[in-house]
N, C-alpha and C positions, 0 to 999 in steps of 0.2 A: 503493499500499500504506500501511496505518497504521502510523507510527512508534511503537514501544512506549514506553510511559512506565513507567520502573522505579521500583519501591517503595523509598523510602530506608530505610536502618538508623535505628532510633530511638535517637538519641543520648541524649535526656532519659531514656528508660526504661532503657537498658542502661549509661549512664555511659561514662566514658572507656575503663574496661577492656573494655566491651563493644566500643567503637570499635576499640581495639587488636587484640582477639581476631579481629574481623571482618577485620582487614587482613592476616591470616596468609595466607590465600588469597583473593583478592578481586578483583572488577572494580569500578572506581570510575568512574561515568558523571557527568561534571561538564561544564557548558557551557563553551564557549570563554571564556577570561578569568575563570575562577572561582578560580583559585589552586590548582590540582591539584598544581602542583611543590611549593610551600611546605607545603601541608597533608600531603603524602606523607612530606616529610622530617620533619615534626613527629611524625607517627605512628611512623616508624622510631625517631627519638630516644627517644620513651616506650616503645616496645616493647622497645628494647635494655636497659631498666632491669629487665625481667623475663626475657629470654631473648636469645641471641645473634642479631643480625640483620646484622652487618657481618662481611666487606665485602659491599656491596650493588653489584650491575651494574644500571646504568640504560641501557635501550635506547631509543633516540630517533632522529628525523631529524638529520642531520649538524649543521646550524646549532644545533639545540636541544641536542644533546649537547656541543657546542663552547662554547657560550655560556650558554644559559638555565639549566640546572642548576647550572653553577659560579657563575653570577651569584647565583642565589637563595641558594646557600649563603653567599656573601660578604655578601649584604644584610642578612640577619637575625642578630641577636645569639644566637638560640637555636642556630645552627648554626655558629658560629665555630670550635668544636672539631673539626669535621669536616674531614678531609683529602680532597681531591678529585684524581683523575687522569683525565685525558681520553685515550682510547685511540683516536686517530685519526691520519691521515698515512700515510707510508710504513712499510715493515716495521720499519726501525730505530726509527722514533719510537714505534710501537705496542709494540715490545718493551720499550722504556725506560718507556713508561707503565704496562703490566702489572706491571713489576718494581718500580715505585715504591711504597713503602708508603702506603697510603690507606684511608679508609673507605668512599668513594663512588667507584665507577668509571663513567664515562660512555663510551658508544661509539654509533656509528650501526649500524643494522640490517644494512648491507653487510658488517660484520665479524663477524657472528655465525659463519659457518662456519669463518673462519680462527681465531677465539678458541676454539671448541670443539675444533678440531683441535690447537691449540697446547697446551692443557692436558689433553686426553684425560680420563683418570680422576683427574687431580689438580685437577680443577676447583674453584676456590676459594670462589666466591660463595655466601653463605648466602641472600641474597635477589635475585630478578630483579625489576625494575620496567620494564614495557613501556609506555613514553609513546608516544601515537598507537598504541594497542592494536589498532586496525583493520587494521594492516599485517600482522596474523597472521590475518585473516579468511579467506584462501584456503587455510589449512592442511587437509590431508587426510592420513590415515594412509598411504596408499600413493602420494600424488602431492602436488602443490602446490609452494610456492616452496622453494628450497634453504635459505633462511635459516631458514624455520619448520621443516623437517625437522631441521636442525642443532640447533635449539633444542629439539626434542623429545627429543634424546638426553640433555639435562641437566635439563630440567624434571621435577619430581615425583621424581627420584631423587637427583641430586647437588646441586640447589637445593631445599631443603624449603619456600620460600616464593616465591609468585608474585604480583605485584600488576599488574593492567592498568588504564590510564589512558585515557580517551578522552571527547570532548565529543559524539561522533556514534557511539554503538555500534551502530546498524542503519541507516546511510544509505540502502542499497538495499533494505531490508527485513529481515524476521527471519531470512532464510537466511544473513545475515553472521554470526550470533551462534555458530554451532557451533564454527568454527574458533578464535574467540577464547576461548570458555569451555572448551574442551578443556584449555587451559594452565592453567586455574584448578583443575579437578576430574578431569581425565583421562577425561572423558566420562561421568562418573556421572550427571548431572542431564539432559543433552540426548541421550544415546546415545553408545555407544562408537565409533560410525562415522558418517560424514556420511550414508551410505546409510540407517542406521537413523532418523537425525533427519529425513531427507527424507521417508521412507516414513510416519512417524508424524504429520507435520504439514503436509505439503505436497501439491499435486497440480499437474499440468502446466497451464499457461495455454492460451489459446485458440490460440496459435501453435505448440503441441505441443512448445515447447522451455523456455520460461521457467517458473519455479516460482511458484505463487500459494498463499500460507498459507491453510489450511482455517479455518473459522469459529471453531473453539475454540483455534486455535494460539496467539494472543497471550496469552489468559487463562492456558492451561496453562503456557506457557514462563515467563512472568512469576512465576507462583507457584513454580514449581521452582527458579529461580535467585535469589529474593529473599533468601535467607539468605547469599549470598556476593556479593551486589551493593549498592553503596552509591550513592545519587545525592545531588548537591549542588544544591539548588533555591533559589528565592527571590532570584534575581538582580533588581536593580532595572529597571524597565521605564520609569520616568519620566525617566531621563537615559542617555546612551550609556555603555557599559562600555568605557573606553579603555585600551589596553595599549600600552606602548612596547616595540618589538622592536629591540634594538640589534645591529648588526654590526660587525665589526673591518675596517678597511681594510687590505689586503695591504700588504706593505712597500714596494713600488715606488709604489703609490698614495699611501701615508702620506707618502713623501718628497716626491712632487709637491705633495700638499696643503701641507706645511710650507714649501716654497718659495714657493708662490703666497700663502700666508698672510702670510709675512714681507715679501713684495713689496707686499702690499696695506697693511700697517701703516707700512712706510716711505714709501709714497707719501701715506698720511694725515698723517704727521708732517712731510713736506717741503712739501706744499702748503698745509697750515693751512687747508684749506677747511671750511665749515660742514658738520656732520654731519647730513645730511637723509635722509629715507626714500628719496628717488630715489637718492642716492648709495650708501646701504646695499644697495639692490637690485642696483645696477651693480657694485659692489665686491665683493660676495659671491657674485655669479652663478657665477663660475668655481669658487669653493669649493663650492657647492651642487652643481654638475655633477660634480665629482670625487667628492664624497660619494655621488652617484647611481650613478657608475660609468662615465661617459662624459664627453667634453669636446669642445667645438667647437675645431677646430685653425685655421680661416680665415674669412675673411669670407664666403666662399661657403657656409657653414654645414656643410662637412665635419665629420665628427666621428670620434673614435677611442675605442673601448671600453678602460677601464681595469681594471676588475674586475666581478665578477658577485655580489659579497656580497649586495646588496639583493635581486638576481633570486632567489637561492637562498631568502632569507628569505620573499619573496612566494610562492615554490613551497611552502614549508612551510605558510604560512597556507591556501593554496588547497587543499592535501591535507588538512589538518586539517578544512576545511570540508566534506570527504567528499561533494562533489556539490552542496551549497548554493551558490547563486550569490554571487559576490564582486564588489563594485564596487571598482575601482582607480583612485585619483587620481594622475595623473602631472604632472610640472612641465614638462620639456623635450621637444621634439619628438624627441630622440634617445632619450628615455626610452620613448616610445610605440613607436618603431622596434624597439627591442630587446625590449620586452614582447611585441609582435605576433609577433616571431620565435620567442620562447621559448614562448609560449602561444598557439598557432594556433587554438585552440578560442575564443579571445576576440573580441570585436567593439568597435568604437569607437562611442561615443555621438556620433551626427552629427545634422543637421537632419532627417532622415527619420523621420517620426512612427512608422513601422512598427519602428524599432529600440526605441523605448520600449514599444510594444506587445509585441514579442517578449520583452524583458526581463521585463515584468510578468507575462507569461504563462509565465515560467520556461524559456524557449528558449535563453537566453544564459547560459552558466556563468560566464563572466568578462567584465565590461564595463569597458572603458577609458574614462576621462572626465577631461579638464582641468577643474579647478574653475570656470574662466570659462565653460565651456560647459554647466554644470550649475547655473545660477543659479535665480533667482526662478520659481516656478510649476510647475516639473517635479515630478512625483511618481513617484518610483521604489520606494516602500516596498513595493508588493505583490511586486516581483520579488526582494527580498531584505532582509536586516537586517545584513549584513556589509560593512564600509569598510575598505579598506586604503589608507593613503597611501604611495605609492612615494617620493614627494618632497614637499617643502614649499616654499612661497614666502611673501612678505611679507603678501600681501593676506588680512587677517583676514575681510572680507566673504565672499570667494570660499571660504574655508576653512570658515567657519560654514554657508554656503548648501549646500555640497556634502553636509555632514553632515545638514543638515535634509532633504534630498532622500529619505533613508531613515529620518529621525529618530523618536524616540519618539512625537511628536504624529502624524506621519504613519501610524505603525503603528497607533495607537489609533483614528485616523479610519477605518481599514480594518477595525477590530474584531480586530486582531491583538495579542494579548497575549504579545509576545515582546521580549526584550532586543535592543537595537542595539549591536553590536560595532564598535568603531573601532580599528584597528591603525595606529600610527605607526612605519614602519620608518626608523630613524635610524643613522647612521654615528657611532660612539663618538668623543668628543672632537672633534667637528667643529661648524660652524655650524647643523647641523640643530637641536640644542637651544636655540640662541639664537634662531633663527627661531621655533621652537615656543613660547618664552616670550613673544614678542610676540604670537602668535596666541592664546595662552591668558590674555592679560592680565597676565603677571608682570612686564612692563616695556615701556617704549616703545623704538622703534628707537634713539633717541639714547641712551637710558640703557644699552641693551645695548651700542652701540659704545663709549661711554665706559668701561664696565666691561671690554670685551674690550681696549681700548687699555692700560688698567691691567694686566691679566693679561698682555699681549704684552710689556710693559716687565719684569715679574717673570720672565717666561720667557725673556728675553734675545732676543725676536724684534725688539724695538724698542730702539735705542740713543739716537736723537735725543730730546731733551726737548721 
């Protein structure tokens, strides 16, 4: 099926007021990594100058609700005045969060039924923002998910404003649009029921079950929704679009990480060994394992899982891709084992040429590859344009080479005018950032270690001089 290309709102023609008015009830279609979060926050801040938009409720996948939105608010000076409350966790934590005075409340989609039931007619949120809006695509008036059904009770009535955000509005075709657009206009543009939408623009496929759009469907649907849909275009295609996805280590993993880090620094101070790349790789190996979520516990290479924070972050990336293939770079063998257990639909890049053929033919939704196995000569660009680093290692050549396998030049050679997205999943306040500094040329291994030693002294991890 042809993926619809939505017509952007004309900012230059209508100015900022037109942009603000358009966001009263709108769907925003912006590619992965285009800054939907900060753009929406800015629009809300500006809209609040002329009418009341806060408190706003942000619906998002769990990790995005817990970290991405709060982090964006903290990152930019424009949003420093906004108070954020994250509604996640057990019942006690959620109750504390909803009662905390704030401008922006974030929560995951699974909490919608609880939240609607908790407030009933006293629903307080002036604006609802649905991040990863496609999670509402299955909504139907008489059926569909419990989350969407609960949201229906407050959308258009108790919350006068709704904004949907997605990078992939119709990953499986035009049929995905009705459920999402209903929350924007209550069925005014695409029909008051899915049945009406289906009967007007679709016909049964050859299998007698699937829906195929009629010839006039895309043109008519696009024209009908153009006044309530914005698109962000113009991403650079000559270099990868890189996004850093941060996760927080759970308390037990953080405690183990600190103990391991202190032991490493003490060992460095006592031995007085030269700081070399080889030593850096050995001494930080355990820390990078902990950051990824598992650690080897003996020489037999048995391992133990410590947390799933990066697994959950990768799950969000794959879900946001909405069916587009994702290449996943892993570091340790236990990374691969955990990834294969969690994503059984994935396959491993191996020596079999058929694996590459299947990937480039679009038959592999998730491909796991160690950077060392995806070196010079391989062309994986036809199969996808999304790469996620589950873990990082010190080898800059391998790092650069796996990016190049789907990189902009490879895309152009195939005549594909599409951006390349690179996601780096990092554990906050760990050596993930220091390794990435080396990979991106911000410092040598020795410089990074000397800096880390000074920081360790300041933090009290290192006592010896």
